[in-house]
C-alpha positions as CSV (number, residue, x, y, z in Angstrom):
1,M,55.2,-14.3,-4.2
2,R,53.5,-12.1,-1.6
3,I,50.6,-11.5,-4.0
4,A,50.3,-15.2,-4.6
5,R,50.2,-15.9,-0.9
6,W,47.6,-13.2,-0.5
7,F,45.3,-14.9,-3.0
8,I,46.0,-18.4,-1.5
9,Y,45.6,-17.5,2.2
10,G,44.5,-13.9,2.7
11,F,41.6,-13.6,0.3
12,P,39.7,-16.6,1.6
13,V,40.2,-15.5,5.2
14,L,39.0,-12.0,4.3
15,L,36.0,-13.5,2.6
16,L,35.1,-15.5,5.6
17,L,35.6,-12.5,7.8
18,L,33.2,-10.4,5.6
19,I,30.7,-13.2,5.7
20,G,30.9,-13.3,9.4
21,I,30.5,-9.5,9.7
22,S,27.6,-9.6,7.3
23,F,26.0,-12.4,9.3
24,W,26.5,-10.4,12.5
25,N,25.2,-7.2,11.0
26,S,22.1,-9.0,9.6
27,T,21.5,-10.6,12.9
28,R,21.9,-7.3,14.7
29,L,19.6,-5.5,12.2
30,A,17.1,-8.3,12.6
31,S,17.3,-7.8,16.3
32,D,16.8,-4.0,16.0
33,K,13.8,-4.3,13.8
34,K,12.5,-7.8,14.5
35,N,9.4,-6.5,16.3
36,E,8.4,-4.6,13.2
37,M,6.4,-5.8,10.3
38,S,7.6,-4.9,6.9
39,L,5.1,-4.7,4.0
40,G,5.7,-4.0,0.3
41,V,3.5,-1.4,-1.4
42,L,3.3,-1.0,-5.2
43,G,3.9,2.7,-5.8
44,E,4.0,5.5,-3.3
45,P,0.9,6.8,-1.6
46,S,-0.5,10.1,-3.0
47,T,-1.6,11.3,0.4
48,L,-2.3,10.1,3.9
49,N,-5.5,12.1,4.1
50,P,-8.2,9.4,3.9
51,I,-11.0,11.6,2.5
52,Q,-8.8,12.7,-0.4
53,Q,-7.0,9.5,-1.4
54,A,-8.0,7.4,-4.4
55,D,-5.2,4.9,-4.7
56,S,-4.7,1.6,-3.0
57,A,-1.2,2.4,-1.6
58,S,-2.6,5.3,0.4
59,S,-5.6,3.2,1.6
60,Q,-3.2,0.4,2.8
61,V,-1.3,2.8,5.0
62,T,-4.1,4.9,6.4
63,A,-6.0,1.8,7.4
64,S,-3.6,1.4,10.3
65,I,-3.7,5.1,11.3
66,F,-7.4,5.9,11.3
67,N,-10.7,4.4,12.3
68,G,-14.2,4.7,11.1
69,L,-17.4,4.8,13.2
70,L,-18.1,1.2,12.0
71,K,-16.1,-1.7,10.4
72,Y,-16.6,-5.2,9.2
73,N,-16.0,-8.3,11.4
74,P,-14.1,-11.3,10.0
75,D,-17.3,-12.6,8.5
76,L,-18.0,-9.2,6.8
77,E,-20.8,-8.3,9.2
78,I,-21.0,-4.7,10.4
79,I,-19.8,-4.0,13.9
80,G,-18.8,-0.9,15.9
81,D,-15.4,0.7,15.7
82,L,-15.4,4.3,17.1
83,A,-19.1,3.8,17.7
84,T,-20.2,1.4,20.4
85,S,-23.7,1.0,19.0
86,W,-26.2,2.6,16.6
87,S,-29.9,2.7,15.8
88,L,-31.9,3.2,12.6
89,S,-35.3,4.8,12.2
90,Q,-37.2,7.1,9.9
91,T,-39.6,10.0,10.0
92,T,-42.1,10.2,7.1
93,T,-43.9,13.4,6.7
94,F,-47.2,13.7,4.7
95,I,-48.2,17.2,3.6
96,F,-51.9,17.8,3.1
97,R,-53.9,20.6,1.4
98,D,-55.4,21.6,4.8
99,P,-55.4,20.7,8.5
100,A,-58.7,18.9,8.2
101,A,-57.2,16.4,5.7
102,A,-54.3,15.8,8.1
103,Q,-56.7,15.2,11.0
104,A,-58.7,12.8,8.8
105,A,-55.6,10.8,7.8
106,A,-54.5,10.6,11.5
107,A,-58.0,9.3,12.4
108,L,-57.8,6.7,9.7
109,L,-54.4,5.4,10.8
110,D,-55.6,5.3,14.4
111,T,-58.2,2.7,13.3
112,R,-55.4,0.6,11.9
113,K,-53.3,0.3,15.0
114,A,-53.4,-3.5,14.7
115,D,-51.2,-3.0,11.6
116,W,-48.7,-0.7,13.2
117,A,-46.3,-3.5,14.4
118,A,-46.1,-4.9,10.8
119,W,-45.5,-1.4,9.5
120,T,-42.9,-0.8,12.2
121,L,-44.8,2.3,13.0
122,S,-44.3,3.5,16.6
123,R,-46.4,6.7,16.7
124,I,-47.9,9.5,14.7
125,E,-48.1,13.2,15.2
126,S,-50.2,15.9,13.4
127,D,-49.0,19.5,13.1
128,E,-51.5,21.7,11.2
129,N,-51.4,20.3,7.6
130,R,-48.6,17.8,8.3
131,L,-48.8,14.2,9.6
132,L,-45.5,12.7,10.9
133,L,-45.0,9.0,11.0
134,F,-42.2,7.6,13.2
135,L,-41.0,4.3,11.9
136,N,-38.5,1.9,13.6
137,E,-37.1,0.9,10.2
138,P,-36.1,3.0,7.2
139,G,-37.4,2.4,3.7
140,L,-40.2,3.3,1.3
141,D,-42.6,0.4,1.3
142,T,-44.5,1.2,4.4
143,S,-44.8,4.9,3.5
144,R,-46.0,4.0,0.0
145,H,-48.5,1.6,1.4
146,I,-49.9,4.2,3.9
147,A,-50.1,6.8,1.1
148,S,-52.2,4.3,-0.9
149,L,-54.7,4.2,1.9
150,L,-55.3,7.9,1.9
151,P,-57.2,10.0,-0.7
152,A,-54.8,11.1,-3.4
153,D,-56.5,14.5,-3.8
154,S,-55.9,15.3,-0.1
155,F,-52.1,15.7,-0.5
156,A,-50.6,19.1,-1.2
157,P,-48.6,19.3,-4.4
158,L,-44.9,18.6,-3.6
159,A,-41.7,18.2,-5.6
160,T,-38.0,18.7,-5.4
161,L,-36.7,21.6,-7.4
162,R,-33.1,21.8,-8.4
163,V,-31.9,25.3,-8.6
164,E,-28.6,26.2,-10.4
165,P,-28.1,29.9,-10.1
166,K,-25.3,32.0,-11.7
167,E,-24.4,33.4,-8.3
168,N,-23.2,31.3,-5.4
169,A,-26.1,29.0,-4.2
170,R,-25.4,29.8,-0.6
171,D,-25.9,33.5,-1.2
172,I,-29.1,32.9,-3.2
173,L,-30.9,30.8,-0.6
174,P,-31.7,33.6,1.9
175,K,-33.0,35.7,-1.0
176,L,-35.3,32.9,-2.1
177,K,-36.6,32.4,1.4
178,A,-37.4,36.1,1.7
179,A,-39.2,36.3,-1.6
180,L,-41.4,33.2,-1.3
181,P,-44.4,32.8,1.0
182,Q,-43.4,31.9,4.6
183,G,-43.2,28.2,5.1
184,A,-43.3,27.5,1.3
185,I,-39.8,25.8,1.4
186,L,-40.4,22.6,3.3
187,R,-36.8,21.4,3.0
188,E,-33.6,22.9,1.6
189,W,-30.3,21.3,0.8
190,I,-27.2,23.0,-0.7
191,E,-25.3,20.6,-2.9
192,S,-22.4,23.0,-3.5
193,G,-21.9,26.6,-4.4
194,A,-23.3,25.8,-7.8
195,A,-26.6,24.2,-6.9
196,L,-29.3,23.7,-4.3
197,E,-32.4,21.6,-3.9
198,L,-35.8,22.9,-2.5
199,T,-38.7,20.7,-1.6
200,T,-41.8,22.9,-2.2
201,D,-44.9,23.4,-4.4
202,P,-43.7,23.0,-8.0
203,A,-46.1,25.9,-8.9
204,L,-43.5,28.2,-7.3
205,K,-41.0,27.6,-10.1
206,P,-41.9,30.9,-11.9
207,S,-41.4,32.8,-8.6
208,I,-38.0,31.2,-8.1
209,E,-37.0,32.1,-11.6
210,A,-38.1,35.7,-11.0
211,V,-35.8,35.9,-8.0
212,L,-32.9,34.6,-10.1
213,E,-33.4,36.9,-13.1
214,P,-32.0,40.1,-11.6
215,L,-29.2,38.1,-10.0
216,G,-27.8,36.8,-13.3
217,G,-30.4,34.1,-14.0
218,G,-30.0,30.4,-13.7
219,S,-32.0,27.2,-14.2
220,V,-34.8,25.6,-12.2
221,Q,-35.6,21.9,-12.8
222,V,-38.7,20.3,-11.3
223,G,-38.3,16.7,-10.2
224,E,-41.1,14.1,-10.0
225,S,-44.0,14.7,-7.6
226,I,-43.6,13.1,-4.2
227,P,-46.5,12.3,-1.8
228,F,-44.3,12.4,1.3
229,L,-40.8,13.1,2.7
230,A,-39.0,10.0,3.9
231,E,-36.1,10.9,6.1
232,P,-34.1,8.1,7.7
233,E,-31.7,8.7,10.5
234,V,-28.8,6.9,12.1
235,V,-27.9,7.7,15.7
236,F,-24.4,6.6,16.8
237,S,-23.3,6.2,20.4
238,L,-19.5,6.9,20.4
239,R,-16.8,5.5,22.5
240,K,-15.7,7.6,25.5
241,N,-12.2,6.3,25.9
242,V,-10.7,7.4,22.6
243,R,-7.9,9.9,22.1
244,W,-6.3,11.2,19.0
245,H,-2.6,10.4,18.6
246,D,-1.8,13.9,19.9
247,G,-3.8,13.3,23.1
248,A,-6.9,15.3,22.3
249,P,-10.2,13.5,23.0
250,F,-12.3,12.1,20.2
251,T,-15.9,13.5,20.3
252,S,-18.9,13.8,18.1
253,R,-17.4,17.0,16.6
254,D,-15.0,14.8,14.7
255,P,-17.4,12.9,12.5
256,A,-19.5,16.1,12.0
257,F,-16.4,17.9,10.8
258,T,-15.4,14.9,8.6
259,Y,-18.8,15.0,6.9
260,A,-18.5,18.8,6.3
261,A,-15.0,18.4,4.9
262,I,-16.1,15.7,2.5
263,M,-18.9,17.9,1.2
264,D,-16.7,21.0,0.9
265,D,-15.9,21.6,-2.8
266,A,-12.4,22.7,-1.9
267,T,-11.6,19.3,-0.5
268,A,-12.3,17.5,-3.8
269,S,-13.1,14.3,-2.0
270,P,-13.9,11.3,-4.2
271,R,-16.0,10.1,-1.2
272,K,-18.6,12.8,-1.7
273,P,-21.2,10.7,-3.5
274,D,-21.4,8.4,-0.4
275,F,-22.7,11.3,1.6
276,D,-24.7,13.3,-0.9
277,L,-28.1,12.1,0.5
278,I,-27.4,13.5,4.0
279,L,-29.7,16.3,4.9
280,R,-27.9,17.3,8.1
281,V,-25.8,16.0,11.0
282,E,-26.3,16.8,14.6
283,T,-24.2,16.5,17.8
284,P,-26.6,16.4,20.8
285,D,-23.7,15.8,23.1
286,L,-20.0,14.8,22.9
287,H,-20.7,11.1,22.5
288,T,-23.9,11.1,20.3
289,F,-23.8,11.7,16.6
290,R,-27.0,11.8,14.6
291,V,-27.3,11.7,10.8
292,V,-30.5,12.6,9.0
293,Y,-30.9,11.6,5.3
294,R,-33.0,13.3,2.6
295,K,-34.3,9.9,1.4
296,P,-33.6,6.3,2.2
297,Y,-30.0,5.2,1.6
298,S,-29.4,1.6,2.4
299,P,-25.6,1.7,2.1
300,A,-25.5,4.3,4.9
301,L,-23.8,2.1,7.5
302,E,-21.0,1.1,5.1
303,S,-20.4,4.8,4.3
304,W,-19.6,5.4,8.0
305,M,-16.6,3.0,7.7
306,M,-15.0,6.1,6.3
307,S,-12.0,7.2,8.3
308,I,-12.7,10.0,10.7
309,L,-10.6,13.2,10.8
310,P,-9.5,15.3,13.8
311,S,-11.6,18.5,13.9
312,H,-9.4,20.1,16.5
313,L,-6.5,20.1,14.0
314,L,-8.2,20.8,10.7
315,E,-11.3,22.8,11.3
316,G,-10.9,26.3,9.9
317,K,-7.6,25.5,8.1
318,P,-7.3,26.0,4.3
319,Q,-6.4,23.2,2.0
320,S,-2.8,24.6,1.7
321,W,-2.4,24.0,5.5
322,W,-3.7,20.4,5.2
323,V,-1.1,19.8,2.4
324,A,1.7,21.3,4.4
325,H,0.9,20.0,7.9
326,F,-1.4,17.0,7.8
327,N,-1.5,15.1,4.5
328,R,2.0,13.8,5.0
329,H,1.9,13.9,8.8
330,P,-1.5,12.5,9.8
331,V,-3.0,12.2,13.2
332,G,-5.5,9.5,13.7
333,T,-7.0,7.3,16.4
334,G,-5.8,3.9,15.1
335,A,-3.6,1.2,16.7
336,F,-0.6,2.7,15.0
337,K,0.5,6.3,14.6
338,F,2.5,8.0,11.9
339,D,6.2,8.2,12.5
340,A,8.1,9.0,9.2
341,W,7.7,9.2,5.5
342,K,10.9,9.0,3.4
343,T,10.0,9.8,-0.2
344,N,10.6,7.0,-2.7
345,E,11.5,4.6,0.2
346,F,9.1,4.0,3.0
347,I,6.5,5.1,5.5
348,R,6.8,4.0,9.1
349,V,4.0,3.8,11.6
350,V,4.6,3.0,15.3
351,R,2.6,1.4,18.0
352,N,0.0,3.6,19.7
353,P,0.3,2.7,23.4
354,D,-2.9,4.7,24.1
355,S,-5.1,2.7,21.6
356,F,-8.6,2.1,22.8
357,D,-7.9,-1.5,22.1
358,A,-4.8,-1.5,24.4
359,P,-2.8,-3.5,25.4
360,G,-2.5,-4.2,21.7
361,P,-1.0,-3.9,19.2
362,W,1.9,-6.2,19.9
363,L,4.2,-5.0,17.1
364,D,6.4,-1.9,17.7
365,A,6.0,-0.7,14.2
366,I,4.9,-1.4,10.6
367,V,7.1,-0.2,7.7
368,Y,5.5,0.2,4.3
369,R,8.2,-0.1,1.7
370,F,7.6,1.4,-1.8
371,M,8.2,-1.0,-4.7
372,P,8.2,0.1,-8.3
373,D,7.0,-3.2,-9.7
374,Q,6.0,-6.8,-8.9
375,L,9.4,-8.2,-9.7
376,T,11.1,-5.9,-7.2
377,L,8.4,-6.8,-4.6
378,R,9.0,-10.5,-5.1
379,L,12.7,-10.1,-4.7
380,A,12.2,-8.0,-1.6
381,F,10.0,-10.8,-0.2
382,E,12.4,-13.6,-1.1
383,T,15.3,-11.7,0.6
384,R,13.1,-11.1,3.6
385,Q,13.0,-7.4,3.2
386,V,9.2,-7.6,3.4
387,D,7.2,-10.2,5.3
388,F,4.2,-10.8,3.0
389,W,3.7,-10.9,-0.8
390,S,0.6,-10.9,-2.9
391,A,1.9,-13.7,-5.2
392,E,1.7,-13.5,-8.9
393,P,-0.4,-16.3,-10.5
394,W,2.5,-18.2,-12.0
395,T,4.3,-18.5,-8.7
396,V,1.3,-19.8,-6.6
397,T,1.9,-23.5,-7.3
398,T,5.7,-23.2,-6.5
399,F,5.0,-21.4,-3.2
400,S,2.2,-23.8,-2.2
401,K,4.6,-26.7,-2.5
402,D,7.4,-25.1,-0.5
403,D,7.3,-25.8,3.2
404,R,9.1,-22.6,4.0
405,F,6.0,-20.6,3.3
406,D,2.4,-20.2,4.5
407,V,0.0,-19.5,1.6
408,F,-3.4,-17.8,1.9
409,T,-5.8,-18.1,-1.0
410,S,-9.3,-16.7,-1.2
411,P,-11.9,-15.9,-3.9
412,G,-11.0,-12.6,-5.6
413,N,-13.0,-9.4,-5.1
414,S,-11.4,-7.5,-7.9
415,Y,-11.5,-7.6,-11.7
416,S,-9.4,-6.4,-14.6
417,Y,-10.8,-4.6,-17.6
418,I,-10.2,-2.7,-20.7
419,G,-12.1,0.6,-20.5
420,W,-13.4,2.3,-23.7
421,N,-13.6,6.0,-23.7
422,L,-17.3,6.4,-24.7
423,K,-16.7,10.1,-25.5
424,R,-14.7,8.9,-28.5
425,P,-16.8,8.2,-31.6
426,L,-15.1,4.8,-32.2
427,F,-16.6,3.3,-29.0
428,Q,-20.1,4.9,-28.9
429,D,-21.9,2.0,-30.7
430,P,-22.7,-0.9,-28.2
431,K,-22.6,-3.3,-31.2
432,V,-18.9,-2.4,-31.7
433,R,-18.1,-2.8,-28.0
434,R,-19.7,-6.3,-28.0
435,A,-17.7,-7.1,-31.1
436,L,-14.5,-6.2,-29.3
437,A,-15.6,-8.4,-26.4
438,H,-15.9,-11.4,-28.8
439,A,-12.6,-10.5,-30.4
440,V,-10.3,-10.7,-27.4
441,D,-9.4,-14.2,-26.1
442,V,-10.1,-13.7,-22.4
443,P,-10.2,-17.5,-21.7
444,S,-6.5,-17.6,-22.8
445,M,-5.7,-14.7,-20.5
446,V,-7.2,-16.7,-17.6
447,R,-5.2,-19.8,-18.7
448,Y,-1.8,-18.1,-19.5
449,I,-1.7,-14.9,-17.4
450,L,-3.5,-16.2,-14.3
451,Y,-2.3,-19.8,-14.8
452,G,-5.9,-20.8,-14.2
453,H,-6.1,-19.0,-10.8
454,G,-9.2,-17.0,-11.7
455,L,-12.3,-16.9,-13.8
456,Q,-13.8,-14.8,-16.6
457,S,-15.6,-11.7,-15.4
458,T,-19.3,-11.1,-16.1
459,G,-19.5,-7.5,-15.0
460,I,-19.4,-5.1,-12.2
461,F,-19.8,-7.6,-9.3
462,T,-17.7,-10.7,-8.3
463,P,-19.0,-14.2,-7.4
464,R,-18.1,-13.8,-3.7
465,M,-20.8,-11.1,-3.4
466,W,-24.2,-12.2,-2.0
467,F,-26.0,-10.2,-4.7
468,F,-24.0,-11.5,-7.7
469,D,-26.0,-12.9,-10.5
470,P,-24.5,-16.3,-11.6
471,S,-26.9,-16.6,-14.6
472,I,-25.0,-14.0,-16.6
473,K,-22.6,-15.7,-18.9
474,P,-19.4,-14.2,-20.3
475,F,-19.0,-13.3,-24.0
476,A,-17.4,-16.2,-25.9
477,Y,-14.2,-15.8,-27.8
478,D,-15.6,-15.8,-31.3
479,P,-13.7,-13.8,-34.0
480,E,-16.2,-14.6,-36.7
481,K,-19.1,-13.2,-34.5
482,A,-16.9,-10.1,-33.9
483,R,-16.4,-9.6,-37.7
484,A,-20.2,-10.0,-38.3
485,L,-21.0,-7.4,-35.6
486,L,-18.5,-5.0,-37.0
487,A,-19.8,-5.4,-40.5
488,E,-23.4,-4.7,-39.2
489,A,-22.1,-1.6,-37.6
490,G,-20.7,-0.4,-41.0
491,W,-17.0,-1.3,-40.7
492,S,-15.3,-2.8,-43.7
493,P,-11.6,-3.4,-44.6
494,G,-9.8,-0.4,-46.1
495,P,-7.0,-0.5,-48.7
496,D,-4.4,-1.0,-46.0
497,G,-6.4,-3.9,-44.4
498,I,-7.5,-1.7,-41.4
499,L,-11.2,-1.5,-40.9
500,Q,-12.8,1.8,-41.9
501,K,-16.1,3.6,-41.8
502,D,-17.0,6.9,-43.4
503,G,-13.3,7.5,-44.1
504,E,-12.2,6.9,-40.5
505,R,-9.7,4.0,-39.8
506,F,-10.4,1.8,-36.8
507,S,-7.2,2.8,-35.0
508,F,-6.7,3.7,-31.4
509,T,-4.2,3.8,-28.5
510,L,-4.4,1.5,-25.6
511,I,-2.7,2.8,-22.5
512,T,-1.8,1.3,-19.1
513,N,0.7,1.9,-16.3
514,N,4.3,0.9,-16.5
515,G,5.7,-1.7,-14.1
516,N,2.6,-3.9,-14.1
517,E,3.6,-6.9,-16.2
518,I,0.1,-8.4,-16.2
519,R,-1.5,-5.2,-17.5
520,R,1.2,-5.0,-20.2
521,D,0.5,-8.6,-21.2
522,I,-3.3,-7.9,-21.3
523,A,-2.6,-4.9,-23.6
524,T,-0.4,-7.0,-25.9
525,L,-2.9,-9.9,-26.2
526,A,-5.7,-7.5,-26.9
527,Q,-3.6,-5.8,-29.5
528,D,-2.8,-9.2,-31.2
529,G,-6.5,-10.3,-31.1
530,L,-7.8,-7.1,-32.6
531,K,-5.2,-7.0,-35.3
532,Q,-6.6,-10.2,-36.7
533,L,-9.9,-8.3,-37.3
534,G,-8.2,-5.3,-39.0
535,I,-8.1,-3.1,-36.0
536,E,-4.9,-1.1,-35.3
537,V,-4.0,-0.8,-31.7
538,K,-1.0,1.1,-30.4
539,V,0.1,0.3,-26.9
540,E,1.6,3.0,-24.6
541,L,2.9,2.6,-21.1
542,Y,3.1,5.4,-18.5
543,E,4.6,5.9,-15.1
544,W,1.7,5.5,-12.6
545,A,1.4,9.1,-11.4
546,V,1.5,10.4,-15.0
547,F,-1.0,7.7,-16.2
548,L,-3.4,8.6,-13.4
549,K,-3.1,12.4,-13.3
550,N,-2.6,13.3,-17.0
551,H,-4.8,10.6,-18.6
552,I,-7.3,8.8,-16.4
553,N,-8.4,11.6,-14.2
554,K,-8.7,14.0,-17.2
555,G,-10.4,11.4,-19.4
556,D,-7.6,11.9,-22.0
557,F,-7.3,8.4,-23.5
558,D,-8.9,6.2,-26.2
559,A,-8.8,2.9,-24.1
560,M,-7.0,1.8,-21.0
561,V,-6.2,-1.3,-19.0
562,L,-7.1,-1.1,-15.3
563,G,-8.8,-2.9,-12.5
564,W,-11.1,-2.4,-9.6
565,S,-10.6,-3.7,-6.1
566,L,-14.1,-3.7,-4.7
567,G,-15.6,-3.4,-1.3
568,N,-18.6,-5.5,-0.2
569,S,-21.4,-3.0,-1.2
570,Y,-23.9,-3.2,-4.1
571,D,-23.7,0.6,-4.3
572,Q,-21.6,1.5,-7.4
573,F,-23.1,4.9,-8.0
574,Q,-19.7,6.6,-8.1
575,I,-18.4,4.3,-10.9
576,W,-21.4,4.0,-13.2
577,H,-23.9,6.9,-12.7
578,S,-24.1,9.4,-15.5
579,S,-23.7,12.2,-13.0
580,Q,-20.2,11.0,-12.1
581,T,-18.4,11.6,-15.5
582,N,-16.7,14.8,-14.7
583,P,-12.9,15.1,-14.4
584,E,-11.5,13.5,-11.2
585,Q,-14.7,11.4,-10.7
586,L,-14.8,7.7,-11.1
587,N,-17.0,7.1,-14.1
588,V,-13.9,7.9,-16.2
589,V,-15.2,6.1,-19.4
590,G,-18.2,8.4,-19.5
591,Y,-20.9,5.7,-19.3
592,K,-24.5,7.0,-19.5
593,N,-27.5,4.7,-19.5
594,A,-30.9,5.8,-18.2
595,N,-31.9,2.4,-17.0
596,A,-28.6,1.9,-15.2
597,D,-29.1,5.4,-13.6
598,R,-32.5,4.4,-12.4
599,L,-31.3,1.1,-10.9
600,L,-28.3,2.8,-9.3
601,D,-30.7,5.4,-7.7
602,E,-33.3,2.9,-6.6
603,I,-31.0,0.2,-5.2
604,R,-29.5,2.8,-2.8
605,Q,-33.0,3.3,-1.3
606,E,-33.9,-0.4,-1.0
607,Y,-33.5,-2.3,2.3
608,N,-35.2,-5.6,1.4
609,R,-32.5,-8.3,0.7
610,E,-34.4,-10.1,-2.0
611,K,-35.2,-6.9,-3.9
612,I,-31.6,-5.8,-3.6
613,I,-30.5,-9.1,-5.2
614,S,-33.0,-8.7,-8.0
615,M,-32.0,-5.1,-8.7
616,A,-28.3,-5.8,-8.5
617,G,-28.8,-8.6,-11.1
618,D,-30.6,-6.2,-13.4
619,L,-27.9,-3.6,-13.0
620,Q,-25.1,-6.2,-13.6
621,R,-26.8,-7.5,-16.7
622,T,-27.6,-4.0,-18.1
623,I,-24.0,-2.8,-17.8
624,F,-22.4,-6.1,-18.9
625,E,-24.5,-6.1,-22.1
626,D,-23.6,-2.5,-22.8
627,Q,-19.8,-3.4,-22.4
628,P,-18.5,0.1,-21.5
629,Y,-15.6,-2.0,-20.2
630,L,-14.4,-5.2,-21.8
631,F,-14.7,-7.1,-18.5
632,L,-11.8,-9.5,-18.4
633,Y,-11.3,-11.7,-15.3
634,V,-11.6,-12.0,-11.6
635,P,-8.3,-13.3,-10.1
636,E,-7.9,-15.4,-7.0
637,G,-6.3,-13.5,-4.1
638,T,-3.1,-15.3,-2.9
639,S,-0.7,-14.0,-0.3
640,V,2.5,-15.7,0.9
641,M,4.2,-15.3,4.3
642,W,7.4,-16.9,5.6
643,K,6.4,-19.9,7.6
644,D,5.3,-19.1,11.2
645,A,6.7,-15.6,10.9
646,Y,3.7,-14.3,12.8
647,R,1.0,-15.5,15.1
648,I,-2.2,-13.8,16.4
649,R,-3.1,-13.2,20.0
650,R,-6.5,-11.4,20.0
651,P,-9.2,-10.8,22.6
652,D,-11.9,-13.5,22.8
653,G,-14.6,-10.9,23.9
654,R,-14.9,-12.6,27.3
655,G,-11.8,-11.2,29.0
656,G,-9.4,-13.8,27.7
657,W,-7.2,-14.3,24.6
658,I,-7.3,-16.5,21.5
659,D,-3.8,-17.5,20.3
660,S,-3.7,-18.9,16.7
661,P,-1.6,-19.0,13.6
662,V,-2.3,-16.3,10.9
663,E,-5.5,-17.4,9.3
664,M,-7.6,-16.6,6.3
665,T,-11.0,-14.9,7.0
666,K,-13.7,-13.7,4.7
667,A,-12.2,-10.2,5.3
668,G,-8.7,-11.5,4.3
669,W,-5.6,-12.7,6.1
670,A,-4.7,-9.3,7.4
671,Y,-7.9,-8.7,9.3
672,W,-6.3,-9.4,12.7
673,S,-3.0,-7.6,11.8
674,D,-3.3,-5.2,14.8
675,W,-2.9,-8.4,17.0
676,F,0.0,-10.0,15.1
677,Y,3.1,-10.9,17.0
678,R,6.4,-12.5,16.2
679,P,6.7,-15.9,18.1
680,E,10.2,-14.9,19.3
681,F,8.6,-12.1,21.2
682,A,5.8,-14.1,22.8
683,D,7.2,-13.4,26.2
684,R,6.5,-9.6,25.8
685,I,2.7,-10.0,25.5
686,P,0.3,-11.0,28.2
687,S,-1.0,-14.5,28.7
688,T,-3.3,-13.5,31.6
689,P,-6.9,-12.4,31.0
690,Q,-7.4,-8.8,29.9
691,P,-9.7,-6.4,31.8
692,L,-13.2,-6.2,30.3
693,S,-14.0,-2.7,29.0
694,S,-17.5,-1.3,29.3
695,D,-16.8,0.6,26.1
696,R,-16.5,-2.3,23.7
697,A,-18.1,-1.7,20.3
698,S,-21.0,-4.0,19.3
699,A,-23.9,-4.2,17.1
700,P,-27.2,-2.8,18.3
């Protein structure tokens, strides 16, 4: 009887009590953390050292901790961050056979002063057999034009020699200088311990080889002849009111150290190609930072959006110290500072009250919660454990119709692909790769995987980029065309129905990371499509860290499904240049094309917008027709937030505030996240005008 009464009366009361306690606890927990933002991150960051990271989870976290010298504004225009302003210029040096030729060239240019403004030439100086031109704008066109006005036989022979000694290049350089005629080396640059570059008379090659011979030998390669040295420079004026999270002042030593760390082989930074063309950096004073380049490099400003590291903490420390004391406990200058990292659970960053953009940020903290897959992330969002979610395509329509949510959609700036390992004989014939592109039903992927929220990719750039070439059309899904191309390439059905050539079956393994349902679906659809042609595809899934470390970084795969989230630059040297095919570098498929290399080199030196558009189109078409990847699709970007969970109060630049809902910008919905606030805490943030700072960053 008592048991019966318990179930009739006691159990419902207990259940109501538990519900009440749960409600009270959830309310209290919400109160305790309601001024925090919670974000879901797929996977766990590999490191919080921004110059060593290569995964999106790490990048997402470090963006709140660190600053670059420059950044984008909401319209993707370059503005200052740690730098308040900057200037661009160039020194072009002509080397003549004798001082008389240099004087004659100076006299000729003096007669053309009416053209100096058009050339952006501010002044010239002669120094024995050298003539220095000081240009207000970097680039090659003016220097080439002036060279064409001068007698070709008046120039001294000049070329860049690449020296790869058996001994350490840094030890070899002083010995070369001592052995060659004084002043023969006009310019030197040490790439690493394994190589250096000398700008000198190419006739000195035998003399350099003679120096190397007793030291173990080595190779000397002569580059193309050059009539002049074109050395652009960027001068940054740095903020004076910035402190690192530990209270130390930010100075010009910090970007100088960051550059040196990136170039240090021991760091193994994937950012190194962005800085390879730098000749030297200088720190004239604590708040001036000068960068001199070996040749024009038009993406230079974008490269200095790279997060800056604290020299006072890291300089002189070995990599083992970085790993033990910094990479999981970073110190930056950002609006938030590192607080805690609990492995397999979360990273927490807290408000930096000494931010140079104070009084913001308004939030007390941001918590980045690690999620193993998209399903877990969606459940975390729907149960309000995280505040935002990058919605899967099949959910977009549902969320868009639900009044409980705010939905932010923008054209995508990423693409998915199947990468063919071009070191494998199966994929070395471009005709075969084009056949594979015709064999996979990409339009159906857009329709059924993306639910129409995307479009078929036409190569390395996306339609939102100003240099994208819309005239390039995707490969049509055409199995018969695919069969014909494979037959032309010598593949025919074998006794088991699988295509074969010279006794080799067309069979390979397609790998991707576990936990990503879209990539798994891509692999399955590709497997089914290729099976119809007589191609055997085995699909294997790996945990992300294993997938990246053991297969992608080492180039140990046949084919893989991956994607690129792109920035806004036309410079894709790291992904596609033939020099970037070593382990840990980004050209993981081993793509090598001489024309693509030329375009990748030349577009980095071009500043003219129309020429960049033309060269980018040629590069996009060259790589797309080669099909080192099967370029699949560009998805739309859609993020979902609980309705009115946040608002933005940001400076208006005139001493006041702009208060608005969270809004989509060209740079994304999260652009103003340092100024997000929860409406229930609006009374904590100022409504009165802010004091205007004399140290606000701006364009020059």
